[in-house]
MARKOL-746851 format. One record per residue (C-alpha): residue number from 0; x, y, z. Coordinates in steps of 0.25 Angstrom, whole numbers, plus 5000, padded with zeros to 4 digits. Example, Ala and Ser with C-alpha at 12.3 -4.5 7.8 and 13.67 -1.06 7.14 Angstrom:
// residues 2
VOTOR pos east north   up
VOTOR   0 5049  4982 5031
VOTOR   1 5055  4996 5029
END
This chain:
// residues 244
VOTOR pos east north   up
VOTOR   0 5000  5000 5000
VOTOR   1 5005  5014 4997
VOTOR   2 5010  5022 5009
VOTOR   3 5000  5032 5014
VOTOR   4 5006  5046 5012
VOTOR   5 5009  5054 5025
VOTOR   6 5000  5066 5026
VOTOR   7 5010  5077 5031
VOTOR   8 5025  5079 5028
VOTOR   9 5030  5065 5030
VOTOR  10 5045  5061 5032
VOTOR  11 5051  5054 5020
VOTOR  12 5055  5040 5022
VOTOR  13 5069  5036 5018
VOTOR  14 5065  5028 5006
VOTOR  15 5056  5040 5000
VOTOR  16 5057  5045 4986
VOTOR  17 5053  5059 4985
VOTOR  18 5045  5064 4973
VOTOR  19 5042  5079 4973
VOTOR  20 5033  5088 4965
VOTOR  21 5039  5102 4963
VOTOR  22 5029  5113 4962
VOTOR  23 5020  5115 4974
VOTOR  24 5028  5104 4981
VOTOR  25 5043  5108 4981
VOTOR  26 5041  5122 4975
VOTOR  27 5030  5132 4980
VOTOR  28 5019  5134 4969
VOTOR  29 5022  5147 4961
VOTOR  30 5013  5155 4952
VOTOR  31 5020  5150 4939
VOTOR  32 5029  5137 4937
VOTOR  33 5041  5146 4934
VOTOR  34 5040  5154 4947
VOTOR  35 5042  5143 4957
VOTOR  36 5053  5145 4967
VOTOR  37 5063  5134 4971
VOTOR  38 5066  5135 4986
VOTOR  39 5081  5136 4987
VOTOR  40 5082  5125 4996
VOTOR  41 5074  5115 4988
VOTOR  42 5085  5110 4978
VOTOR  43 5094  5106 4990
VOTOR  44 5083  5100 4998
VOTOR  45 5079  5091 4986
VOTOR  46 5094  5087 4985
VOTOR  47 5094  5083 4999
VOTOR  48 5081  5075 4999
VOTOR  49 5085  5068 4986
VOTOR  50 5098  5064 4993
VOTOR  51 5091  5059 5005
VOTOR  52 5082  5051 4996
VOTOR  53 5093  5044 4988
VOTOR  54 5089  5052 4976
VOTOR  55 5074  5048 4976
VOTOR  56 5068  5062 4975
VOTOR  57 5061  5067 4962
VOTOR  58 5053  5079 4958
VOTOR  59 5040  5076 4951
VOTOR  60 5034  5089 4944
VOTOR  61 5025  5094 4934
VOTOR  62 5036  5103 4929
VOTOR  63 5046  5099 4918
VOTOR  64 5060  5093 4922
VOTOR  65 5066  5105 4916
VOTOR  66 5058  5115 4925
VOTOR  67 5061  5106 4938
VOTOR  68 5076  5107 4934
VOTOR  69 5075  5122 4933
VOTOR  70 5069  5123 4947
VOTOR  71 5078  5113 4953
VOTOR  72 5091  5112 4945
VOTOR  73 5100  5100 4946
VOTOR  74 5090  5093 4955
VOTOR  75 5095  5079 4960
VOTOR  76 5083  5071 4959
VOTOR  77 5073  5065 4949
VOTOR  78 5063  5074 4942
VOTOR  79 5049  5071 4935
VOTOR  80 5043  5082 4927
VOTOR  81 5030  5085 4920
VOTOR  82 5023  5076 4929
VOTOR  83 5031  5064 4925
VOTOR  84 5033  5067 4910
VOTOR  85 5048  5068 4912
VOTOR  86 5057  5062 4923
VOTOR  87 5071  5063 4926
VOTOR  88 5074  5051 4936
VOTOR  89 5087  5056 4941
VOTOR  90 5096  5069 4941
VOTOR  91 5103  5070 4927
VOTOR  92 5095  5059 4921
VOTOR  93 5087  5061 4908
VOTOR  94 5073  5065 4908
VOTOR  95 5063  5054 4905
VOTOR  96 5050  5058 4898
VOTOR  97 5038  5050 4897
VOTOR  98 5032  5047 4883
VOTOR  99 5021  5057 4883
VOTOR 100 5012  5063 4872
VOTOR 101 5015  5077 4867
VOTOR 102 5006  5088 4871
VOTOR 103 5000  5095 4858
VOTOR 104 5008  5108 4856
VOTOR 105 4996  5117 4854
VOTOR 106 4991  5113 4869
VOTOR 107 5002  5122 4874
VOTOR 108 4998  5133 4865
VOTOR 109 4984  5132 4869
VOTOR 110 4987  5131 4884
VOTOR 111 4996  5143 4883
VOTOR 112 4984  5151 4877
VOTOR 113 4975  5146 4888
VOTOR 114 4985  5151 4899
VOTOR 115 4986  5164 4892
VOTOR 116 4971  5166 4892
VOTOR 117 4972  5166 4908
VOTOR 118 4981  5176 4914
VOTOR 119 4991  5170 4923
VOTOR 120 4989  5156 4917
VOTOR 121 5002  5149 4912
VOTOR 122 5005  5138 4903
VOTOR 123 5017  5129 4905
VOTOR 124 5021  5119 4894
VOTOR 125 5026  5105 4898
VOTOR 126 5033  5095 4889
VOTOR 127 5021  5087 4888
VOTOR 128 5010  5096 4893
VOTOR 129 5007  5110 4899
VOTOR 130 5002  5117 4911
VOTOR 131 4992  5128 4913
VOTOR 132 4995  5136 4926
VOTOR 133 4984  5145 4932
VOTOR 134 4990  5148 4946
VOTOR 135 4990  5163 4942
VOTOR 136 4976  5162 4934
VOTOR 137 4968  5153 4944
VOTOR 138 4955  5157 4937
VOTOR 139 4960  5151 4924
VOTOR 140 4961  5137 4929
VOTOR 141 4948  5131 4924
VOTOR 142 4949  5138 4910
VOTOR 143 4963  5133 4908
VOTOR 144 4959  5119 4912
VOTOR 145 4947  5120 4902
VOTOR 146 4957  5125 4891
VOTOR 147 4966  5113 4893
VOTOR 148 4954  5103 4893
VOTOR 149 4950  5109 4879
VOTOR 150 4964  5109 4874
VOTOR 151 4966  5094 4878
VOTOR 152 4952  5090 4872
VOTOR 153 4954  5079 4862
VOTOR 154 4968  5076 4866
VOTOR 155 4965  5062 4872
VOTOR 156 4970  5057 4885
VOTOR 157 4985  5060 4883
VOTOR 158 4985  5073 4891
VOTOR 159 4979  5077 4904
VOTOR 160 4976  5090 4911
VOTOR 161 4981  5090 4926
VOTOR 162 4977  5100 4937
VOTOR 163 4987  5106 4946
VOTOR 164 4989  5118 4955
VOTOR 165 4984  5129 4946
VOTOR 166 4988  5122 4934
VOTOR 167 4983  5113 4923
VOTOR 168 4993  5103 4916
VOTOR 169 4992  5096 4903
VOTOR 170 5000  5083 4903
VOTOR 171 5001  5069 4897
VOTOR 172 4994  5058 4904
VOTOR 173 5002  5046 4909
VOTOR 174 5012  5053 4917
VOTOR 175 5011  5061 4930
VOTOR 176 5018  5062 4943
VOTOR 177 5014  5048 4947
VOTOR 178 5020  5042 4935
VOTOR 179 5033  5050 4938
VOTOR 180 5033  5045 4952
VOTOR 181 5032  5031 4948
VOTOR 182 5043  5032 4938
VOTOR 183 5052  5039 4948
VOTOR 184 5049  5028 4958
VOTOR 185 5053  5017 4949
VOTOR 186 5068  5022 4948
VOTOR 187 5079  5023 4958
VOTOR 188 5081  5031 4967
VOTOR 189 5066  5031 4969
VOTOR 190 5062  5016 4967
VOTOR 191 5059  5009 4980
VOTOR 192 5057  5022 4988
VOTOR 193 5044  5028 4994
VOTOR 194 5039  5039 4984
VOTOR 195 5035  5052 4991
VOTOR 196 5028  5061 4981
VOTOR 197 5026  5075 4985
VOTOR 198 5017  5085 4977
VOTOR 199 5006  5096 4978
VOTOR 200 4997  5095 4966
VOTOR 201 4987  5087 4958
VOTOR 202 4998  5082 4949
VOTOR 203 5005  5076 4961
VOTOR 204 4994  5066 4964
VOTOR 205 4999  5056 4954
VOTOR 206 5013  5057 4961
VOTOR 207 5006  5055 4974
VOTOR 208 4999  5042 4969
VOTOR 209 5011  5036 4963
VOTOR 210 5019  5038 4976
VOTOR 211 5008  5032 4984
VOTOR 212 5007  5020 4974
VOTOR 213 5021  5017 4977
VOTOR 214 5019  5017 4992
VOTOR 215 5024  5032 4994
VOTOR 216 5018  5045 4997
VOTOR 217 5011  5056 4990
VOTOR 218 5012  5069 4998
VOTOR 219 5004  5081 4994
VOTOR 220 5010  5094 4997
VOTOR 221 4998  5102 5003
VOTOR 222 4994  5090 5012
VOTOR 223 5008  5086 5017
VOTOR 224 5017  5098 5017
VOTOR 225 5008  5111 5014
VOTOR 226 5016  5117 5003
VOTOR 227 5029  5116 4995
VOTOR 228 5036  5123 5007
VOTOR 229 5031  5112 5016
VOTOR 230 5036  5101 5006
VOTOR 231 5050  5108 5006
VOTOR 232 5050  5108 5021
VOTOR 233 5047  5093 5021
VOTOR 234 5057  5090 5011
VOTOR 235 5068  5098 5019
VOTOR 236 5064  5090 5032
VOTOR 237 5065  5077 5024
VOTOR 238 5079  5081 5018
VOTOR 239 5084  5083 5033
VOTOR 240 5077  5071 5039
VOTOR 241 5081  5057 5041
VOTOR 242 5071  5049 5032
VOTOR 243 5062  5040 5040
END
């Protein structure tokens, strides 16, 4: 039976594999994707944690791997980007990409026009999809969703629209943060360890389910830590503690 996830800031066991979302989990949510701030202590904290876990630490994010590298350069851990569409299993290793359908080019053009029609909305292009951000245009959420539904009409079942915190994301079906967790946990140094997935958003629920199915924990930020600052404080305590 899968282990029941502790409800509040649990200590990490010695055999943990730590799988962390980025925005809203390690980084405070910002008005736009490019305005996030990386706390100066975070890179060193992740390096210490990775060393204590024998390298079994990974970031699992909706961002591209290039974006993650720009935020955390020379990160000494595995990285899964675009909800598992691309994974780098070890520092310096090649990025492995899933065989996924290509999004029609005109979707990005139409989505950009949708965003421009609502002041404050923003379209972000991904390798296999796109994101409409409406944190600065909260009243536009329903209209943006309706526009994406119309855009994808007749496209079959290859793509889905995912909700997030003030975003709508269009991405291929068949890969998600759960599939990324499963692929990471199948390889050293993660294999045989207890997966601990930490995330804050709807798209992290697949990661929670995958970690729990492997006997591990899925920890939701608001429930267990309060916010990203709480996550960072917990990670700092784990980096200094003797694991149970």
